[in-house]
A tleap script that builds the chain and sets N, CA, C and O, in Angstrom:
source leaprc.protein.ff14SB
mol = sequence {
  NMET ARG ARG ASN ILE THR LEU ALA ALA ALA
  VAL SER PHE LEU LEU THR ILE PHE PHE MET
  ARG CYS LEU SER GLU GLN SER GLY ALA SER
  LEU VAL THR LEU ASP THR LYS MET LEU LYS
  LYS VAL THR HIE GLN GLN VAL PHE SER ASN
  ASN ASN ALA GLU ASP THR PHE SER LEU THR
  LEU ILE GLY ASN LYS ILE SER SER ALA GLN
  ILE THR PHE THR ILE THR ASN ASN LYS GLY
  VAL ILE LEU TYR LYS GLU ASN PHE PRO SER
  GLU ALA LEU ILE ASP TYR GLY LEU LEU CARG
}
set mol.1.N position { 61.832 51.897 70.208 }
set mol.1.CA position { 62.926 51.322 70.347 }
set mol.1.C position { 63.211 50.774 72.251 }
set mol.1.O position { 63.508 49.712 72.798 }
set mol.2.N position { 62.947 52.021 72.669 }
set mol.2.CA position { 63.007 51.878 74.095 }
set mol.2.C position { 62.010 50.936 74.757 }
set mol.2.O position { 62.282 50.340 75.799 }
set mol.3.N position { 61.006 50.837 74.207 }
set mol.3.CA position { 59.629 49.974 74.431 }
set mol.3.C position { 59.903 48.775 74.272 }
set mol.3.O position { 59.617 47.845 75.026 }
set mol.4.N position { 60.621 48.735 73.021 }
set mol.4.CA position { 60.979 47.372 72.720 }
set mol.4.C position { 62.033 46.196 73.762 }
set mol.4.O position { 61.942 44.992 74.002 }
set mol.5.N position { 62.833 47.086 74.102 }
set mol.5.CA position { 64.023 47.045 75.062 }
set mol.5.C position { 63.425 46.941 76.325 }
set mol.5.O position { 64.041 46.208 77.098 }
set mol.6.N position { 62.300 47.513 76.806 }
set mol.6.CA position { 61.532 47.424 78.036 }
set mol.6.C position { 60.876 46.063 78.042 }
set mol.6.O position { 60.969 45.281 78.988 }
set mol.7.N position { 60.140 45.808 76.819 }
set mol.7.CA position { 59.735 44.600 76.531 }
set mol.7.C position { 60.173 43.276 77.027 }
set mol.7.O position { 59.670 42.527 77.865 }
set mol.8.N position { 61.409 43.160 76.183 }
set mol.8.CA position { 62.523 42.434 76.350 }
set mol.8.C position { 62.908 41.973 78.100 }
set mol.8.O position { 62.687 40.951 78.750 }
set mol.9.N position { 63.363 42.865 78.321 }
set mol.9.CA position { 63.703 42.809 79.700 }
set mol.9.C position { 62.606 42.497 80.442 }
set mol.9.O position { 62.980 41.714 81.316 }
set mol.10.N position { 60.971 42.802 80.572 }
set mol.10.CA position { 60.303 42.256 81.120 }
set mol.10.C position { 59.983 40.570 80.879 }
set mol.10.O position { 59.704 39.670 81.672 }
set mol.11.N position { 60.131 40.599 79.664 }
set mol.11.CA position { 59.800 39.003 79.332 }
set mol.11.C position { 60.825 38.339 79.906 }
set mol.11.O position { 60.448 37.399 80.606 }
set mol.12.N position { 62.345 38.554 79.834 }
set mol.12.CA position { 63.271 37.806 80.561 }
set mol.12.C position { 63.265 37.670 82.155 }
set mol.12.O position { 63.662 36.738 82.855 }
set mol.13.N position { 62.689 38.896 82.505 }
set mol.13.CA position { 62.633 38.695 84.049 }
set mol.13.C position { 61.485 37.734 84.370 }
set mol.13.O position { 61.642 37.018 85.360 }
set mol.14.N position { 60.401 37.626 83.697 }
set mol.14.CA position { 59.289 36.845 84.070 }
set mol.14.C position { 59.666 35.340 83.541 }
set mol.14.O position { 59.129 34.354 84.045 }
set mol.15.N position { 60.551 35.248 82.575 }
set mol.15.CA position { 61.151 33.917 82.486 }
set mol.15.C position { 61.767 33.434 83.618 }
set mol.15.O position { 61.510 32.306 84.039 }
set mol.16.N position { 62.580 34.193 84.172 }
set mol.16.CA position { 63.677 33.663 85.098 }
set mol.16.C position { 62.683 33.319 86.316 }
set mol.16.O position { 62.789 32.322 87.030 }
set mol.17.N position { 61.659 34.355 86.432 }
set mol.17.CA position { 60.979 34.147 87.876 }
set mol.17.C position { 60.201 32.728 87.816 }
set mol.17.O position { 60.145 31.959 88.775 }
set mol.18.N position { 59.632 32.500 86.599 }
set mol.18.CA position { 58.908 31.356 86.244 }
set mol.18.C position { 59.709 30.358 86.493 }
set mol.18.O position { 59.443 29.717 87.509 }
set mol.19.N position { 60.830 29.951 85.725 }
set mol.19.CA position { 61.486 28.875 85.730 }
set mol.19.C position { 62.071 28.577 87.403 }
set mol.19.O position { 62.114 27.490 87.978 }
set mol.20.N position { 62.405 29.671 87.828 }
set mol.20.CA position { 63.021 29.469 89.250 }
set mol.20.C position { 61.878 28.901 90.194 }
set mol.20.O position { 62.097 28.129 91.127 }
set mol.21.N position { 60.760 29.334 89.865 }
set mol.21.CA position { 59.594 28.553 90.836 }
set mol.21.C position { 59.431 27.421 90.444 }
set mol.21.O position { 59.167 26.578 91.301 }
set mol.22.N position { 59.514 27.066 89.241 }
set mol.22.CA position { 59.161 25.466 88.944 }
set mol.22.C position { 60.071 24.582 89.279 }
set mol.22.O position { 59.746 23.453 89.645 }
set mol.23.N position { 61.271 24.962 89.201 }
set mol.23.CA position { 62.614 24.299 89.859 }
set mol.23.C position { 62.977 24.533 91.270 }
set mol.23.O position { 63.926 23.966 91.811 }
set mol.24.N position { 62.246 25.331 91.818 }
set mol.24.CA position { 63.000 25.494 93.307 }
set mol.24.C position { 62.286 24.400 94.144 }
set mol.24.O position { 61.116 24.026 94.050 }
set mol.25.N position { 63.133 24.028 94.876 }
set mol.25.CA position { 62.977 23.031 96.010 }
set mol.25.C position { 62.425 23.324 97.113 }
set mol.25.O position { 61.602 22.616 97.694 }
set mol.26.N position { 62.986 24.765 97.608 }
set mol.26.CA position { 62.659 25.193 98.537 }
set mol.26.C position { 61.379 26.053 98.402 }
set mol.26.O position { 60.918 26.388 99.493 }
set mol.27.N position { 60.867 26.382 97.584 }
set mol.27.CA position { 59.574 27.098 97.531 }
set mol.27.C position { 58.456 26.168 97.834 }
set mol.27.O position { 57.399 26.526 98.353 }
set mol.28.N position { 58.754 24.931 97.473 }
set mol.28.CA position { 57.639 24.125 97.377 }
set mol.28.C position { 56.855 24.119 96.265 }
set mol.28.O position { 55.751 23.577 96.221 }
set mol.29.N position { 57.356 24.676 95.394 }
set mol.29.CA position { 56.682 24.600 93.921 }
set mol.29.C position { 56.678 23.350 93.241 }
set mol.29.O position { 57.816 22.891 93.137 }
set mol.30.N position { 55.818 22.673 92.764 }
set mol.30.CA position { 55.558 21.558 92.033 }
set mol.30.C position { 55.134 21.785 91.059 }
set mol.30.O position { 54.537 22.840 90.844 }
set mol.31.N position { 55.357 20.629 89.946 }
set mol.31.CA position { 54.831 20.830 88.581 }
set mol.31.C position { 53.436 19.729 88.258 }
set mol.31.O position { 53.329 18.929 87.329 }
set mol.32.N position { 52.600 19.974 89.206 }
set mol.32.CA position { 51.532 18.828 89.256 }
set mol.32.C position { 50.562 19.660 88.365 }
set mol.32.O position { 50.641 20.885 88.277 }
set mol.33.N position { 49.648 18.907 87.715 }
set mol.33.CA position { 48.388 19.352 87.152 }
set mol.33.C position { 47.410 20.297 87.970 }
set mol.33.O position { 46.870 19.890 88.998 }
set mol.34.N position { 47.273 21.139 87.641 }
set mol.34.CA position { 46.380 22.068 88.471 }
set mol.34.C position { 44.814 21.928 87.987 }
set mol.34.O position { 43.906 22.075 88.804 }
set mol.35.N position { 44.591 21.669 86.771 }
set mol.35.CA position { 43.492 20.965 86.083 }
set mol.35.C position { 43.865 20.220 85.066 }
set mol.35.O position { 44.934 19.609 85.062 }
set mol.36.N position { 42.937 20.197 84.011 }
set mol.36.CA position { 43.104 19.040 83.180 }
set mol.36.C position { 44.473 19.164 82.239 }
set mol.36.O position { 45.037 18.160 81.802 }
set mol.37.N position { 44.937 20.521 81.980 }
set mol.37.CA position { 45.979 20.845 80.985 }
set mol.37.C position { 46.860 21.800 81.633 }
set mol.37.O position { 47.898 21.893 80.977 }
set mol.38.N position { 46.861 22.637 82.783 }
set mol.38.CA position { 47.558 23.475 83.334 }
set mol.38.C position { 48.427 23.032 83.929 }
set mol.38.O position { 47.994 22.480 84.940 }
set mol.39.N position { 49.743 22.959 83.819 }
set mol.39.CA position { 51.032 22.294 84.442 }
set mol.39.C position { 51.268 23.402 85.614 }
set mol.39.O position { 51.339 23.085 86.801 }
set mol.40.N position { 51.375 24.673 85.163 }
set mol.40.CA position { 51.836 25.673 86.017 }
set mol.40.C position { 51.471 27.225 85.591 }
set mol.40.O position { 51.569 27.525 84.401 }
set mol.41.N position { 51.131 28.023 86.365 }
set mol.41.CA position { 50.915 29.412 86.114 }
set mol.41.C position { 51.654 30.275 87.041 }
set mol.41.O position { 51.742 29.949 88.225 }
set mol.42.N position { 52.176 31.318 86.609 }
set mol.42.CA position { 53.254 32.233 87.493 }
set mol.42.C position { 52.577 33.804 86.877 }
set mol.42.O position { 52.547 34.073 85.676 }
set mol.43.N position { 52.106 34.656 87.885 }
set mol.43.CA position { 51.754 35.885 87.663 }
set mol.43.C position { 52.708 36.700 88.377 }
set mol.43.O position { 53.402 36.308 89.316 }
set mol.44.N position { 52.701 38.036 87.797 }
set mol.44.CA position { 53.533 39.041 88.458 }
set mol.44.C position { 52.940 40.248 88.002 }
set mol.44.O position { 52.665 40.469 86.823 }
set mol.45.N position { 52.697 41.218 89.183 }
set mol.45.CA position { 52.472 42.496 89.198 }
set mol.45.C position { 53.612 43.690 88.923 }
set mol.45.O position { 54.568 43.637 89.696 }
set mol.46.N position { 53.632 44.460 88.204 }
set mol.46.CA position { 54.920 45.430 87.790 }
set mol.46.C position { 54.056 46.562 87.148 }
set mol.46.O position { 53.017 46.381 86.513 }
set mol.47.N position { 54.668 47.789 87.423 }
set mol.47.CA position { 54.443 48.855 86.432 }
set mol.47.C position { 55.156 48.758 85.212 }
set mol.47.O position { 56.351 48.489 85.095 }
set mol.48.N position { 54.237 49.026 84.198 }
set mol.48.CA position { 54.781 48.651 82.607 }
set mol.48.C position { 54.226 49.770 81.784 }
set mol.48.O position { 54.983 50.662 81.402 }
set mol.49.N position { 53.059 49.782 81.510 }
set mol.49.CA position { 52.385 50.844 80.504 }
set mol.49.C position { 51.928 51.903 81.101 }
set mol.49.O position { 51.904 52.833 80.294 }
set mol.50.N position { 51.509 52.243 82.254 }
set mol.50.CA position { 51.284 53.333 82.820 }
set mol.50.C position { 51.911 53.492 84.162 }
set mol.50.O position { 51.526 52.658 84.982 }
set mol.51.N position { 52.591 54.169 84.492 }
set mol.51.CA position { 53.098 55.094 85.255 }
set mol.51.C position { 52.357 54.868 87.099 }
set mol.51.O position { 52.915 54.757 88.191 }
set mol.52.N position { 50.955 54.883 86.698 }
set mol.52.CA position { 50.174 54.846 87.701 }
set mol.52.C position { 49.767 53.954 88.262 }
set mol.52.O position { 49.406 53.977 89.439 }
set mol.53.N position { 49.745 52.755 87.335 }
set mol.53.CA position { 49.000 51.519 87.974 }
set mol.53.C position { 50.018 50.456 87.481 }
set mol.53.O position { 50.906 50.706 86.667 }
set mol.54.N position { 49.750 48.941 88.198 }
set mol.54.CA position { 50.129 47.947 87.622 }
set mol.54.C position { 49.951 47.352 86.540 }
set mol.54.O position { 48.793 47.560 86.178 }
set mol.55.N position { 50.515 46.695 85.807 }
set mol.55.CA position { 50.146 45.572 84.645 }
set mol.55.C position { 50.238 44.298 85.243 }
set mol.55.O position { 50.823 44.280 86.326 }
set mol.56.N position { 49.788 43.187 84.792 }
set mol.56.CA position { 49.876 41.726 85.104 }
set mol.56.C position { 50.719 40.882 84.308 }
set mol.56.O position { 50.189 40.615 83.230 }
set mol.57.N position { 51.781 40.403 84.463 }
set mol.57.CA position { 52.729 39.560 83.619 }
set mol.57.C position { 52.245 38.178 84.003 }
set mol.57.O position { 51.809 38.022 85.144 }
set mol.58.N position { 52.278 37.248 83.230 }
set mol.58.CA position { 51.564 35.960 83.347 }
set mol.58.C position { 52.438 35.085 82.284 }
set mol.58.O position { 52.660 35.428 81.123 }
set mol.59.N position { 52.872 33.932 82.888 }
set mol.59.CA position { 53.319 32.760 82.079 }
set mol.59.C position { 52.366 31.279 82.510 }
set mol.59.O position { 52.076 30.836 83.621 }
set mol.60.N position { 52.102 30.858 81.374 }
set mol.60.CA position { 51.136 29.398 81.615 }
set mol.60.C position { 51.736 28.217 81.129 }
set mol.60.O position { 51.744 28.214 79.898 }
set mol.61.N position { 52.087 27.520 81.482 }
set mol.61.CA position { 52.634 26.252 80.970 }
set mol.61.C position { 51.495 24.996 80.769 }
set mol.61.O position { 51.243 24.338 81.778 }
set mol.62.N position { 50.859 24.674 79.606 }
set mol.62.CA position { 49.945 23.911 79.352 }
set mol.62.C position { 50.233 22.799 78.506 }
set mol.62.O position { 50.692 23.043 77.390 }
set mol.63.N position { 50.027 21.542 78.877 }
set mol.63.CA position { 50.339 20.570 78.276 }
set mol.63.C position { 50.218 19.225 78.990 }
set mol.63.O position { 49.612 19.286 80.059 }
set mol.64.N position { 50.680 17.990 78.612 }
set mol.64.CA position { 50.758 16.757 79.447 }
set mol.64.C position { 52.027 16.574 80.215 }
set mol.64.O position { 52.028 16.160 81.375 }
set mol.65.N position { 53.348 16.959 79.406 }
set mol.65.CA position { 54.490 16.824 79.818 }
set mol.65.C position { 55.392 18.340 79.461 }
set mol.65.O position { 55.348 19.001 78.423 }
set mol.66.N position { 56.212 18.601 80.740 }
set mol.66.CA position { 56.882 19.828 80.489 }
set mol.66.C position { 57.617 19.863 79.166 }
set mol.66.O position { 57.529 20.885 78.486 }
set mol.67.N position { 58.343 18.824 78.736 }
set mol.67.CA position { 58.800 19.012 77.382 }
set mol.67.C position { 58.092 19.216 76.156 }
set mol.67.O position { 58.559 19.619 75.091 }
set mol.68.N position { 57.067 18.936 76.386 }
set mol.68.CA position { 56.113 19.083 74.809 }
set mol.68.C position { 54.795 20.121 75.370 }
set mol.68.O position { 53.717 20.095 74.777 }
set mol.69.N position { 54.982 20.858 76.354 }
set mol.69.CA position { 53.760 21.690 76.890 }
set mol.69.C position { 54.048 23.015 75.985 }
set mol.69.O position { 55.159 23.266 75.518 }
set mol.70.N position { 52.994 23.754 75.818 }
set mol.70.CA position { 53.084 25.271 75.089 }
set mol.70.C position { 52.926 26.299 76.381 }
set mol.70.O position { 52.205 26.272 77.378 }
set mol.71.N position { 53.897 27.182 75.915 }
set mol.71.CA position { 53.928 28.465 77.199 }
set mol.71.C position { 53.101 29.550 76.445 }
set mol.71.O position { 53.082 29.706 75.225 }
set mol.72.N position { 52.454 30.237 77.331 }
set mol.72.CA position { 51.648 31.272 77.134 }
set mol.72.C position { 52.004 32.616 77.908 }
set mol.72.O position { 52.030 32.796 79.126 }
set mol.73.N position { 52.239 33.405 77.001 }
set mol.73.CA position { 52.957 34.738 77.972 }
set mol.73.C position { 52.272 35.955 77.531 }
set mol.73.O position { 52.370 36.361 76.373 }
set mol.74.N position { 51.357 36.735 78.720 }
set mol.74.CA position { 50.622 37.830 78.373 }
set mol.74.C position { 51.045 38.560 79.257 }
set mol.74.O position { 51.680 38.153 80.230 }
set mol.75.N position { 50.717 39.866 79.008 }
set mol.75.CA position { 50.863 41.070 79.514 }
set mol.75.C position { 49.567 41.707 79.457 }
set mol.75.O position { 48.982 41.905 78.392 }
set mol.76.N position { 49.009 42.103 80.842 }
set mol.76.CA position { 47.430 42.602 80.805 }
set mol.76.C position { 47.573 43.908 81.756 }
set mol.76.O position { 48.247 43.995 82.783 }
set mol.77.N position { 46.706 44.972 81.105 }
set mol.77.CA position { 46.892 46.227 81.801 }
set mol.77.C position { 45.802 46.085 82.889 }
set mol.77.O position { 44.945 45.201 82.880 }
set mol.78.N position { 45.968 47.372 84.140 }
set mol.78.CA position { 45.158 47.495 84.972 }
set mol.78.C position { 43.592 47.383 84.900 }
set mol.78.O position { 42.877 47.273 85.896 }
set mol.79.N position { 43.127 47.427 83.553 }
set mol.79.CA position { 41.620 47.848 83.119 }
set mol.79.C position { 41.133 46.284 82.533 }
set mol.79.O position { 39.937 46.022 82.401 }
set mol.80.N position { 42.159 45.343 82.221 }
set mol.80.CA position { 41.954 44.004 81.780 }
set mol.80.C position { 42.073 43.851 80.012 }
set mol.80.O position { 41.562 43.072 79.207 }
set mol.81.N position { 42.845 44.804 79.912 }
set mol.81.CA position { 43.034 44.689 78.142 }
set mol.81.C position { 44.747 43.884 77.996 }
set mol.81.O position { 45.796 44.106 78.601 }
set mol.82.N position { 44.474 43.144 77.176 }
set mol.82.CA position { 45.719 42.530 76.839 }
set mol.82.C position { 46.713 43.281 76.151 }
set mol.82.O position { 46.512 43.662 74.998 }
set mol.83.N position { 47.733 43.518 76.739 }
set mol.83.CA position { 48.455 44.304 75.949 }
set mol.83.C position { 49.569 43.544 74.866 }
set mol.83.O position { 50.113 44.051 73.885 }
set mol.84.N position { 49.670 42.486 75.273 }
set mol.84.CA position { 50.810 41.630 74.534 }
set mol.84.C position { 50.747 40.082 75.003 }
set mol.84.O position { 50.877 39.753 76.182 }
set mol.85.N position { 50.531 39.162 73.929 }
set mol.85.CA position { 50.266 37.891 73.989 }
set mol.85.C position { 51.255 37.040 73.226 }
set mol.85.O position { 51.439 37.299 72.037 }
set mol.86.N position { 51.903 36.052 73.800 }
set mol.86.CA position { 52.828 35.248 72.561 }
set mol.86.C position { 52.754 33.792 73.059 }
set mol.86.O position { 52.898 33.544 74.257 }
set mol.87.N position { 52.528 32.817 72.137 }
set mol.87.CA position { 52.714 31.479 72.498 }
set mol.87.C position { 53.681 30.870 71.862 }
set mol.87.O position { 53.853 31.148 70.676 }
set mol.88.N position { 54.586 29.832 72.562 }
set mol.88.CA position { 55.604 29.364 72.282 }
set mol.88.C position { 55.711 27.886 72.650 }
set mol.88.O position { 55.069 27.489 73.622 }
set mol.89.N position { 56.498 27.010 71.926 }
set mol.89.CA position { 56.782 25.615 72.614 }
set mol.89.C position { 57.451 25.569 73.751 }
set mol.89.O position { 58.280 26.478 73.708 }
set mol.90.N position { 57.522 25.033 74.671 }
set mol.90.CA position { 58.428 24.742 76.052 }
set mol.90.C position { 59.852 24.234 75.513 }
set mol.90.O position { 60.786 24.425 76.293 }
set mol.91.N position { 60.113 23.695 74.452 }
set mol.91.CA position { 61.187 23.286 74.078 }
set mol.91.C position { 62.067 24.365 73.755 }
set mol.91.O position { 63.278 24.206 73.914 }
set mol.92.N position { 61.529 25.634 73.245 }
set mol.92.CA position { 62.263 26.721 72.797 }
set mol.92.C position { 62.922 27.221 74.126 }
set mol.92.O position { 63.750 28.125 74.007 }
set mol.93.N position { 62.661 26.756 75.330 }
set mol.93.CA position { 63.569 27.220 76.513 }
set mol.93.C position { 64.462 26.221 77.043 }
set mol.93.O position { 64.855 26.328 78.204 }
set mol.94.N position { 64.819 25.268 76.316 }
set mol.94.CA position { 65.656 24.024 76.880 }
set mol.94.C position { 66.809 24.507 77.458 }
set mol.94.O position { 67.314 24.004 78.462 }
set mol.95.N position { 67.423 25.847 76.629 }
set mol.95.CA position { 68.652 26.255 77.204 }
set mol.95.C position { 68.558 27.316 78.215 }
set mol.95.O position { 69.487 28.049 78.554 }
set mol.96.N position { 67.297 27.337 78.691 }
set mol.96.CA position { 67.471 28.294 80.114 }
set mol.96.C position { 66.961 27.202 81.118 }
set mol.96.O position { 66.163 27.574 81.978 }
set mol.97.N position { 67.300 26.058 81.092 }
set mol.97.CA position { 67.219 25.223 82.419 }
set mol.97.C position { 66.113 24.369 82.851 }
set mol.97.O position { 66.028 23.655 83.850 }
set mol.98.N position { 65.003 24.654 81.581 }
set mol.98.CA position { 63.817 23.899 81.780 }
set mol.98.C position { 64.142 22.560 81.954 }
set mol.98.O position { 63.848 22.096 83.056 }
set mol.99.N position { 64.594 21.929 81.271 }
set mol.99.CA position { 64.907 20.488 80.806 }
set mol.99.C position { 66.243 20.112 81.483 }
set mol.99.O position { 67.213 20.752 81.079 }
set mol.100.N position { 66.488 19.100 82.534 }
set mol.100.CA position { 67.744 18.771 83.510 }
set mol.100.C position { 68.099 17.342 83.257 }
set mol.100.O position { 69.030 16.819 83.870 }
savepdb mol mol.pdb
quit
């Protein structure tokens, strides 16, 4: 139960960082295409699965438009093993300020 709460808190934290960076005018962040389909990728390192090493949390926005893109959320440990991976449509986050 505690791990689920921690995971939910980590996901909420990363989503907040992701969209703050996407929408921030001061950071200079933009939603230009980095390659043919990746609109934005945000990573953050934080202690999660092991108190002695940081895991990498990442959110990737892939598609032609923000409103129809797919988001991939992953947590990878310091050895490169994917601990968690979730794909969902960007429209699932409309209430979180993605589209205005």
